[in-house]
Structure formats: C-alpha cells, structure tokens
C-alpha positions in Angstrom: 0.0 0.0 0.0 1.4 3.4 -1.0 2.1 6.0 1.6 2.8 9.2 -0.3 4.6 9.7 -3.6 6.5 6.4 -4.2 9.6 5.5 -6.2 10.4 1.8 -6.9 14.0 0.8 -7.3 15.0 -2.7 -8.5 18.4 -3.5 -7.2 20.8 -6.4 -6.4 19.5 -8.4 -9.3 21.8 -11.3 -10.2 23.0 -11.1 -13.8 24.5 -13.6 -16.2 23.6 -17.2 -16.7 20.8 -18.4 -19.0 17.8 -17.4 -16.8 15.7 -14.4 -16.1 14.1 -12.7 -13.1 10.6 -11.5 -12.7 8.0 -10.7 -10.1 4.4 -9.6 -9.6 3.5 -6.5 -7.6 0.1 -5.8 -6.0 0.0 -2.0 -5.3 -2.8 -0.2 -3.5 -2.9 3.5 -4.2 -3.4 6.4 -2.0 -3.9 9.2 -4.6 -0.2 10.0 -5.0 2.2 9.4 -7.8 4.5 6.5 -8.5 7.9 6.4 -10.3 9.5 3.2 -11.6 13.1 3.9 -12.5 15.0 4.7 -9.3 18.7 3.9 -8.9 19.6 3.7 -12.6 17.1 1.0 -13.6 15.0 1.4 -16.7 11.5 0.0 -17.1 10.2 -0.5 -20.6 6.4 -0.5 -20.5 4.0 -2.4 -22.6 2.6 0.2 -25.0 5.5 2.5 -24.4 4.1 4.5 -21.4 4.1 3.8 -17.7 0.5 3.4 -16.4 -0.9 5.9 -13.9 -0.6 5.0 -10.2 -3.7 3.3 -8.7 -6.3 5.7 -7.4 -7.0 6.0 -3.7 -8.1 2.5 -2.5 -7.7 0.8 -5.8 -5.3 -2.1 -6.3 -3.4 -2.6 -9.5 -1.4 -5.7 -10.4 1.9 -5.2 -12.3 4.3 -7.8 -13.8 8.0 -7.2 -14.2 10.7 -9.2 -16.0 14.5 -8.7 -16.7 17.3 -10.7 -18.3 20.2 -8.4 -17.4 19.1 -6.8 -14.0 19.1 -3.3 -15.4 16.6 -3.2 -18.2 13.2 -4.2 -16.9 10.0 -4.9 -18.9 6.7 -4.0 -17.1 3.0 -4.5 -17.8 -0.1 -3.5 -16.0 -1.8 -6.9 -15.7 -5.0 -5.8 -13.8 -6.3 -2.3 -13.3 -8.5 -1.4 -10.3 -8.8 -4.9 -8.9 -11.3 -5.1 -6.0 
C-alpha cells in the first residue's frame, strides 16, 4: 500500500547465466504518484508509457521481467482490482 509519492527501485538483481528474473507487484494506491526507475534502472512498459498510479483505495497488479538486471519490462496486468 502506497504512503505518499513512491519510487520503486529494482536492485541487487543477479545477472548472467541463462535465466531471467521476474515478479508480480500488487499495489494499492493512496492518490499519490509512483515512479518506476530509481537507482539507474529502466522500465520499458508495454505500450511505451508507464501506467498511472492506482487511485486511492484501488489495487493494480503489475508484472515485471528482466534478463540483465538493469533493463526491466513492465506491464499493468490488472487495473483497479477489488
């Protein structure tokens, strides 16, 4: 659950090998903004644009994937889940 403007940073991701990393994020909004590229990471969003943060009380579900630990691919899987 967000508590004010929030910046997400993806760090300490193992690189190399022949595998990838990914995770699912359930984020409940509080009416503030969210940033997705802290600490030098890059998120490449499906459709080319980061989705808006979830509205106050709404929960959005995001999916993230990386192969190199720096360049992440993100998608809004569910908008305004209840």
